[in-house]
C-alpha positions as CSV (number, residue, x, y, z in Angstrom):
1,X,-15.1,-17.2,9.8
2,X,-12.6,-16.3,12.5
3,X,-9.8,-14.3,10.8
4,X,-6.4,-13.5,12.3
5,X,-4.9,-10.6,10.3
6,X,-1.2,-9.9,10.7
7,X,0.4,-6.7,9.5
8,X,3.5,-4.7,10.3
9,X,1.6,-1.4,10.0
10,X,-2.1,-0.6,10.4
11,X,-3.7,2.8,9.7
12,X,-4.4,5.0,11.6
13,X,-2.1,3.6,14.2
14,X,1.1,3.3,12.2
15,X,1.9,3.9,8.5
16,X,4.8,4.1,6.1
17,X,2.9,3.2,2.9
18,X,-0.1,1.6,1.2
19,X,0.1,-1.6,3.3
20,X,-1.2,0.4,6.3
21,X,-4.2,1.6,4.3
22,X,-5.1,-1.9,3.3
23,X,-4.6,-3.3,6.9
24,X,-6.7,-0.4,8.2
25,X,-9.6,-1.0,5.9
26,X,-9.9,-4.6,4.7
27,X,-10.4,-6.1,8.2
28,X,-13.3,-3.7,8.8
29,X,-14.9,-4.6,5.5
30,X,-14.6,-8.3,6.5
31,X,-16.1,-7.6,9.9
32,X,-19.1,-5.9,8.2
33,X,-19.6,-9.1,6.2
34,X,-20.1,-10.9,9.4
35,X,-16.7,-12.3,10.2
36,X,-14.8,-12.1,13.5
37,X,-11.5,-10.4,12.9
38,X,-8.5,-9.8,15.1
39,X,-5.6,-7.7,13.7
40,X,-2.2,-8.1,15.3
41,X,0.5,-5.5,14.8
42,X,3.5,-4.0,16.8
43,X,3.0,-1.2,19.3
44,X,5.5,1.1,17.9
45,X,6.8,4.1,19.9
46,X,4.9,6.5,17.6
47,X,1.5,4.8,18.2
48,X,-0.8,7.1,20.1
49,X,-4.5,6.3,20.4
50,X,-6.9,6.7,23.3
51,X,-8.7,3.4,22.4
52,X,-5.6,1.3,23.2
53,X,-5.8,-0.5,26.6
54,X,-3.5,-2.9,28.3
55,X,-5.0,-6.4,28.6
56,X,-2.8,-7.6,31.5
57,X,-1.7,-10.5,29.4
58,X,1.9,-11.3,28.6
59,X,3.7,-13.8,26.4
60,X,7.1,-15.4,26.7
61,X,8.5,-16.3,23.3
62,X,11.4,-18.7,23.2
63,X,14.1,-18.2,20.6
64,X,17.7,-19.4,20.5
65,X,18.8,-15.8,21.0
66,X,16.8,-15.7,24.2
67,X,13.4,-15.6,25.8
68,X,11.5,-12.5,24.9
69,X,8.7,-11.1,27.0
70,X,5.9,-9.4,25.1
71,X,2.9,-7.7,26.6
72,X,-0.5,-7.4,24.9
73,X,-2.6,-4.3,24.4
74,X,-5.9,-4.1,22.6
75,X,-8.2,-1.6,20.9
76,X,-11.8,-2.3,20.0
77,X,-12.3,-0.7,16.6
78,X,-15.7,-1.8,15.5
79,X,-18.2,-4.6,16.0
80,X,-16.4,-7.9,15.2
81,X,-13.0,-6.1,14.8
82,X,-10.3,-5.7,17.4
83,X,-6.6,-4.8,17.1
84,X,-4.1,-6.5,19.3
85,X,-0.7,-4.8,19.8
86,X,2.5,-6.5,20.7
87,X,4.6,-4.3,23.1
88,X,8.3,-5.1,23.1
89,X,11.5,-3.1,23.2
90,X,12.4,-4.1,19.7
91,X,9.4,-2.0,18.5
92,X,10.1,1.0,20.8
93,X,12.0,3.0,18.2
94,X,11.4,6.1,16.1
95,X,11.1,4.2,12.8
96,X,9.1,1.2,11.8
97,X,11.8,-0.6,9.7
98,X,14.8,1.7,10.0
99,X,16.0,5.2,10.6
100,X,18.1,7.8,8.8
101,X,21.1,5.4,8.9
102,X,19.2,2.6,7.0
103,X,17.3,-0.5,7.9
104,X,17.6,-1.8,11.5
105,X,20.2,-4.5,11.8
106,X,18.0,-6.8,13.8
107,X,14.9,-6.7,11.6
108,X,15.1,-10.5,11.3
109,X,14.5,-10.8,15.0
110,X,11.9,-8.1,15.1
111,X,9.8,-9.7,12.3
112,X,10.2,-13.1,13.7
113,X,8.8,-11.7,17.0
114,X,5.8,-10.3,15.2
115,X,4.4,-13.5,13.5
116,X,5.2,-15.8,16.4
117,X,3.9,-13.3,18.9
118,X,0.7,-12.9,16.9
119,X,0.0,-16.6,16.9
120,X,0.8,-16.8,20.6
121,X,-1.5,-13.8,21.2
122,X,-4.4,-15.5,19.5
123,X,-3.9,-18.5,21.8
124,X,-3.6,-16.2,24.9
125,X,-7.0,-14.5,24.2
126,X,-8.7,-17.7,23.2
127,X,-9.2,-16.8,19.6
128,X,-9.3,-19.8,17.3
129,X,-8.8,-18.7,13.7
130,X,-10.0,-20.4,10.6
131,X,-7.7,-18.3,8.5
132,X,-4.5,-16.5,9.3
133,X,-4.0,-13.6,6.8
134,X,-0.4,-12.6,6.4
135,X,0.9,-9.4,4.6
136,X,4.3,-9.1,3.0
137,X,7.6,-10.5,4.3
138,X,7.3,-9.0,7.8
139,X,4.6,-11.6,8.7
140,X,5.5,-14.4,6.2
141,X,7.2,-16.7,8.7
142,X,3.8,-17.4,10.3
143,X,3.1,-19.6,7.3
144,X,6.1,-21.8,8.2
145,X,5.3,-21.7,11.9
146,X,1.7,-22.9,11.3
147,X,3.1,-25.8,9.3
148,X,5.9,-26.9,11.6
149,X,5.3,-25.5,15.1
150,X,1.6,-25.8,15.8
151,X,0.7,-29.3,14.7
152,X,-1.8,-30.9,17.0
153,X,-3.1,-27.6,18.3
154,X,-6.2,-25.6,17.3
155,X,-4.0,-23.2,15.5
156,X,-2.5,-26.0,13.4
157,X,-5.9,-26.4,11.7
158,X,-5.9,-22.8,10.5
159,X,-5.1,-22.0,6.8
160,X,-2.7,-19.3,5.9
161,X,-3.2,-16.7,3.1
162,X,-0.2,-14.5,2.2
163,X,-0.8,-11.2,0.4
164,X,2.1,-9.7,-1.6
165,X,1.9,-6.0,-1.6
166,X,5.2,-5.4,-3.2
167,X,7.6,-8.2,-4.2
168,X,10.5,-5.9,-4.4
169,X,10.8,-6.0,-0.6
170,X,11.6,-9.6,0.4
171,X,13.1,-9.6,3.9
172,X,16.4,-11.3,2.9
173,X,19.0,-11.8,5.7
174,X,22.4,-13.6,6.2
175,X,22.3,-17.4,6.5
176,X,23.4,-17.1,10.2
177,X,19.8,-15.9,10.9
178,X,18.5,-19.4,10.4
179,X,20.2,-20.7,13.6
180,X,19.6,-17.4,15.4
181,X,15.8,-17.7,14.9
182,X,15.7,-21.5,15.4
183,X,14.4,-22.2,11.9
184,X,14.6,-25.8,10.5
185,X,18.1,-26.1,9.0
186,X,17.0,-28.8,6.6
187,X,14.7,-26.3,4.9
188,X,17.6,-23.9,4.2
189,X,18.0,-25.1,0.6
190,X,16.6,-23.8,-2.6
191,X,14.0,-26.6,-2.6
192,X,13.3,-26.3,1.1
193,X,11.8,-22.9,0.9
194,X,14.1,-20.7,3.1
195,X,17.2,-20.3,1.0
196,X,17.5,-17.6,-1.7
197,X,20.9,-17.0,-3.2
198,X,22.6,-18.0,0.0
199,X,20.4,-15.9,2.2
200,X,17.4,-16.5,4.4
201,X,14.3,-15.1,2.6
202,X,11.2,-14.4,4.7
203,X,9.2,-13.8,1.6
204,X,10.2,-17.0,-0.1
205,X,9.3,-18.9,3.1
206,X,5.8,-17.4,2.9
207,X,5.4,-18.1,-0.8
208,X,6.3,-21.8,-0.3
209,X,4.4,-22.5,2.9
210,X,1.3,-20.4,2.7
211,X,-1.9,-22.3,1.7
212,X,-3.0,-19.5,-0.6
213,X,-1.3,-16.5,-2.1
214,X,-2.9,-13.2,-3.2
215,X,-1.5,-10.0,-4.6
216,X,-3.1,-6.6,-5.1
217,X,-4.1,-6.7,-8.8
218,X,-4.7,-9.3,-11.5
219,X,-2.1,-7.7,-13.8
220,X,0.6,-7.7,-11.0
221,X,-0.2,-11.4,-10.4
222,X,0.8,-12.1,-14.0
223,X,3.8,-9.7,-14.0
224,X,5.5,-11.3,-10.9
225,X,5.5,-14.7,-12.7
226,X,7.9,-13.3,-15.3
227,X,11.7,-12.7,-15.0
228,X,11.1,-9.0,-15.5
229,X,8.7,-8.6,-12.6
230,X,9.4,-11.5,-10.3
231,X,12.5,-10.1,-8.5
232,X,14.1,-13.5,-8.7
233,X,11.1,-15.3,-7.3
234,X,9.2,-15.8,-10.5
235,X,10.0,-19.5,-10.6
236,X,8.5,-20.0,-7.2
237,X,5.5,-18.1,-8.2
238,X,5.0,-20.0,-11.4
239,X,5.2,-23.2,-9.5
240,X,2.4,-21.9,-7.2
241,X,0.4,-20.2,-9.9
242,X,-2.8,-22.2,-9.1
243,X,-2.7,-20.8,-5.5
244,X,-2.2,-17.2,-6.6
245,X,-5.1,-14.7,-7.0
246,X,-5.0,-11.0,-7.9
247,X,-7.4,-8.8,-6.0
248,X,-7.5,-5.0,-6.5
249,X,-7.3,-3.0,-3.3
250,X,-10.3,-0.9,-2.3
251,X,-10.9,2.7,-1.1
252,X,-12.2,3.7,2.3
253,X,-15.2,5.5,0.9
254,X,-16.0,7.2,4.2
255,X,-12.5,8.7,4.4
256,X,-12.1,9.4,0.6
257,X,-15.3,11.1,-0.6
258,X,-15.4,14.7,-1.9
259,X,-18.9,15.0,-0.6
260,X,-18.0,14.4,3.0
261,X,-14.2,15.0,3.3
262,X,-13.6,17.3,6.2
263,X,-10.1,18.1,4.9
264,X,-11.5,20.0,1.9
265,X,-12.4,23.7,1.8
266,X,-15.5,22.9,-0.3
267,X,-17.4,19.8,-1.0
268,X,-18.7,18.6,-4.4
269,X,-20.1,15.6,-6.2
270,X,-20.5,14.2,-9.7
271,X,-23.9,16.0,-9.9
272,X,-22.4,19.3,-8.9
273,X,-18.6,19.8,-9.6
274,X,-18.5,23.5,-8.7
275,X,-16.8,22.9,-5.4
276,X,-13.8,21.4,-7.2
277,X,-12.8,24.9,-8.5
278,X,-12.8,26.2,-5.0
279,X,-10.5,23.4,-3.9
280,X,-8.2,24.2,-6.8
281,X,-7.9,27.8,-5.9
282,X,-7.4,27.1,-2.2
283,X,-4.6,24.6,-2.9
284,X,-2.8,27.0,-5.1
285,X,-3.1,29.7,-2.4
286,X,-1.8,27.2,0.2
287,X,1.4,26.9,-1.9
288,X,1.6,30.6,-2.5
289,X,0.5,30.5,-6.1
290,X,-2.1,32.8,-7.7
291,X,-5.5,31.5,-8.9
292,X,-5.3,30.1,-12.4
293,X,-8.7,28.7,-13.5
294,X,-7.6,28.7,-17.2
295,X,-4.5,26.6,-16.6
296,X,-4.5,22.9,-15.9
297,X,-3.3,21.8,-12.4
298,X,-1.2,18.7,-12.4
299,X,-0.7,17.1,-8.9
300,X,1.3,14.2,-7.5
301,X,1.4,12.6,-4.1
302,X,4.1,9.9,-4.0
303,X,7.0,8.2,-2.5
304,X,10.0,9.6,-4.2
305,X,11.6,6.4,-5.5
306,X,12.7,4.8,-8.8
307,X,9.6,2.6,-8.7
308,X,7.3,5.6,-9.1
309,X,8.9,6.7,-12.4
310,X,10.6,9.8,-11.1
311,X,13.3,9.5,-13.8
312,X,10.5,10.1,-16.4
313,X,8.5,12.6,-14.4
314,X,11.3,15.1,-13.5
315,X,12.2,16.0,-17.1
316,X,8.6,15.9,-18.1
317,X,7.7,18.4,-15.4
318,X,10.5,20.7,-16.5
319,X,9.2,20.6,-20.1
320,X,5.6,21.3,-19.0
321,X,6.7,24.3,-16.9
322,X,8.9,25.7,-19.6
323,X,6.5,25.4,-22.6
324,X,3.0,25.5,-21.3
325,X,0.7,27.6,-19.0
326,X,0.3,24.9,-16.3
327,X,0.4,24.7,-12.6
328,X,2.1,21.8,-10.7
329,X,1.7,20.9,-7.0
330,X,3.6,18.0,-5.4
331,X,3.8,16.2,-2.1
332,X,6.3,13.4,-1.3
333,X,9.4,12.2,0.4
334,X,12.0,9.6,-0.4
335,X,15.4,9.6,-2.0
336,X,17.3,12.8,-1.2
337,X,18.3,13.7,-4.8
338,X,14.7,13.5,-6.0
339,X,13.6,15.7,-3.2
340,X,16.3,18.2,-4.0
341,X,15.5,18.2,-7.8
342,X,11.8,18.9,-7.2
343,X,12.5,21.6,-4.7
344,X,14.9,23.2,-7.1
345,X,12.4,22.9,-9.9
346,X,9.8,24.7,-7.8
347,X,12.3,27.4,-7.0
348,X,12.9,27.9,-10.8
349,X,9.2,28.3,-11.5
350,X,7.9,29.9,-8.3
351,X,4.7,31.2,-10.0
352,X,3.8,27.8,-11.6
353,X,5.0,25.1,-9.1
354,X,4.8,24.3,-5.4
355,X,6.5,21.4,-3.7
356,X,6.3,20.0,-0.1
357,X,8.8,17.5,1.0
358,X,7.2,15.1,3.6
359,X,3.8,13.5,4.0
360,X,0.6,15.1,5.4
361,X,-2.6,13.2,5.2
362,X,-4.9,16.2,5.1
363,X,-2.8,17.9,2.4
364,X,-2.9,14.7,0.3
365,X,-6.7,14.9,0.4
366,X,-6.7,18.5,-0.6
367,X,-4.4,17.9,-3.6
368,X,-6.5,15.0,-4.8
369,X,-9.5,17.3,-4.8
370,X,-7.7,20.3,-6.3
371,X,-6.0,18.6,-9.3
372,X,-7.3,18.5,-12.8
373,X,-4.8,15.6,-13.5
374,X,-2.9,13.2,-11.2
375,X,0.5,12.1,-12.3
376,X,1.5,8.4,-11.7
377,X,4.0,7.2,-14.4
378,X,5.2,4.2,-12.4
379,X,7.9,1.8,-13.5
380,X,6.0,-0.9,-11.7
381,X,2.9,-0.6,-9.4
382,X,1.4,-3.6,-7.6
383,X,-1.9,-1.9,-7.1
384,X,-1.7,1.8,-6.3
385,X,-4.2,3.7,-4.3
386,X,-3.8,7.3,-5.6
387,X,-5.3,6.5,-9.0
388,X,-8.4,5.2,-7.1
389,X,-8.6,8.3,-4.9
390,X,-8.1,10.5,-8.0
391,X,-11.1,9.0,-9.8
392,X,-13.2,9.3,-6.7
393,X,-12.4,13.0,-6.6
394,X,-12.9,13.7,-10.3
395,X,-9.2,14.2,-10.9
396,X,-8.1,12.5,-14.2
397,X,-5.2,10.1,-13.6
398,X,-2.3,10.0,-16.1
399,X,-0.8,6.5,-15.5
400,X,1.4,3.9,-17.1
401,X,-0.4,0.6,-18.0
402,X,1.3,-1.5,-15.4
403,X,0.1,-3.6,-12.4
404,X,-3.0,-2.3,-10.7
405,X,-2.9,0.9,-12.8
406,X,-3.7,-1.1,-15.9
407,X,-6.6,-2.8,-14.0
408,X,-8.2,0.3,-12.6
409,X,-7.8,3.1,-15.2
410,X,-9.6,3.0,-18.6
411,X,-7.9,5.0,-21.3
412,X,-9.9,7.7,-23.1
413,X,-9.5,5.7,-26.4
414,X,-12.3,3.5,-25.0
415,X,-15.1,5.7,-26.3
416,X,-17.6,6.5,-23.6
417,X,-15.8,4.5,-21.0
418,X,-12.5,6.2,-20.4
419,X,-11.6,7.4,-16.9
420,X,-8.0,8.5,-17.5
421,X,-5.0,8.8,-19.8
422,X,-2.9,5.6,-20.1
423,X,0.5,5.1,-21.8
424,X,2.3,1.8,-22.1
425,X,6.0,2.2,-23.0
426,X,8.3,3.3,-20.2
427,X,9.9,6.2,-21.9
428,X,10.0,10.0,-21.7
429,X,8.4,10.3,-25.1
430,X,5.4,8.1,-24.1
431,X,4.8,10.2,-21.0
432,X,5.2,13.4,-22.9
433,X,2.5,12.3,-25.4
434,X,0.2,11.4,-22.5
435,X,0.7,14.9,-21.0
436,X,-0.1,16.5,-24.4
437,X,-3.3,14.4,-24.4
438,X,-4.1,15.8,-20.9
439,X,-3.6,19.4,-22.1
440,X,-6.0,18.7,-25.0
441,X,-8.6,17.2,-22.7
442,X,-8.4,20.2,-20.3
443,X,-9.4,22.6,-23.1
444,X,-12.1,20.3,-24.5
445,X,-15.8,20.1,-23.5
446,X,-15.5,16.5,-22.6
447,X,-13.4,17.0,-19.4
448,X,-16.4,16.9,-17.0
449,X,-17.8,13.7,-18.6
450,X,-14.4,11.9,-17.9
451,X,-14.5,13.2,-14.4
452,X,-18.0,11.9,-13.8
453,X,-17.1,8.5,-15.2
454,X,-14.2,8.2,-12.8
455,X,-16.4,9.3,-9.8
456,X,-19.0,6.6,-10.8
457,X,-16.4,3.7,-10.4
458,X,-17.0,1.2,-7.5
459,X,-13.7,0.8,-5.8
460,X,-15.2,0.1,-2.4
461,X,-13.6,-2.4,0.1
462,X,-16.7,-4.4,0.2
463,X,-16.1,-5.6,-3.4
464,X,-12.5,-6.6,-2.5
465,X,-13.5,-8.2,0.8
466,X,-15.9,-10.5,-1.0
467,X,-13.1,-11.6,-3.3
468,X,-10.9,-12.4,-0.2
469,X,-13.8,-14.4,1.2
470,X,-13.6,-16.6,-1.9
471,X,-9.9,-17.1,-1.4
472,X,-10.4,-18.0,2.3
473,X,-13.1,-20.5,1.5
474,X,-10.9,-22.1,-1.1
475,X,-8.0,-22.4,1.3
C-alpha cells in the first residue's frame, strides 16, 4: 500500500512527547513490511538534520484568511520511507504548540495548514495514497478534507485512519474559526461533526469523518467510551465503536536495547545481568549519590502533570525516603509546582534522592538501565512507553492498571508470568502497598526472574505494524 502518514511531531526531528516516538518508528516498521510510506510534518525552527533537502516545490494554500505559500523539504530516511517537511512562517517558532506564555493563539490556523498542506504535498510529489494515517487533533481535519474537498481526485479515493494518542487534548477553538478556516458551516452542529459545546473541535471532526479509528491500547479503547474516560466525546466514540481498534504501541528495539545502547556505561542482557549493577552505580554517581548496592533504586522519567499521578507519587516518595533505605532518581519537566516540590524533596534527602528538571534522551536511557523499579502511577495512560522500555531493560515497573499499562504489565500475582507490580485503585494507600511489595521483591531471590520475564516480552514495532495493516485493509 501507499501510506501518507501525518504527524505534528516526528522523532528524531521534533518531539514533545510520545507521539513523536510513534511517528518516528511506526512508519519505518510499515516500510519494512513492504509498504511505501511518506510522512508529512512541519519544519519547525528547532529542526536540524543534515538529511533534509529542499525539493524546489512550493504550494499555495487558499484560506479565507489569505493565501499561504508553503515550501517543501524532504529527507530520505530508509528504503520505502521519506519525510516531507512543510516550511512556513507559522512553524518558525521556538515551541511546537506554545511557549512560556501558553498555547499559540493561532494554532487553529497552524494545524489547518498542516493537514491541507500535507494532502497538497502528496499531490505535488505525485504520491497517490491508499491510506492517509492521521494522528491526534493536529491532523484530524484531513479526514474532513478528504470527504469534502477532494471528491473526484485520486486523493478522494484514499481512506483515512485517525489514531488517538491522548483524548484529553482535543483542539477546541472559538466558533469564529469555522469561517476563518472556510469549513462547511452546515456541519457546525452537534450532529454535523464540528461543534462541541459551542466550539469548533478538530478532534471531533476526525472522530466523525475518519473511515477508521485506532487508539494506543485495547483498554484505553474501552475507557474512552465511558463518561469517566471519554472527555465529553464518549458518545461519539460509542457511536463509532465498530470502527475503533486498540493497538499497543511498540518499542524501537534498535534504540532501546541494553545489549547495544550506546548511552549506557555498561551493556547487559537477560543471560548476563551483571552490567546492570554498573549502570546503577554510574547513575547514582552522576547525581552525586554514593553507591548503594543494598538499597533499591526507584526511578521515574515523566511529564510532570496531573495525568501522571504526581499527586500520589509526591507523598509516596516522601514516605519512602523517610522510612526506608532507598534511592530515588527522577527526570521530568512540566507544571512548575511539581518541579519545585521534587527539587525541594531532593534537597531534603541529598544522600538518597537526585532530581533533574528537563528532558535529556541519553539520561532517560541511563535511568531506565539503572533502576531496580520504575514508577508510573498514572491517573490515566493511553498507552505509555516507559513501562515498555523498563521491561526491556530489566527494570520492574510499578504501575496502575489503567490504559496501556494494564495491557502491557503482568502483576506478580500471576505465578510464573508476572513482569511488574500493578495496583488498581487510584489512592495513596494502593500505591504505598505497591511500593511495599517492591521492597519485598528487591530483598527476595525472585527479583532476577521477574527482570528476565520482562526482558523476554515482544514489544517490537513489527507486531504493532501488522495490526495497523489489518486496520488499513479493513478501511
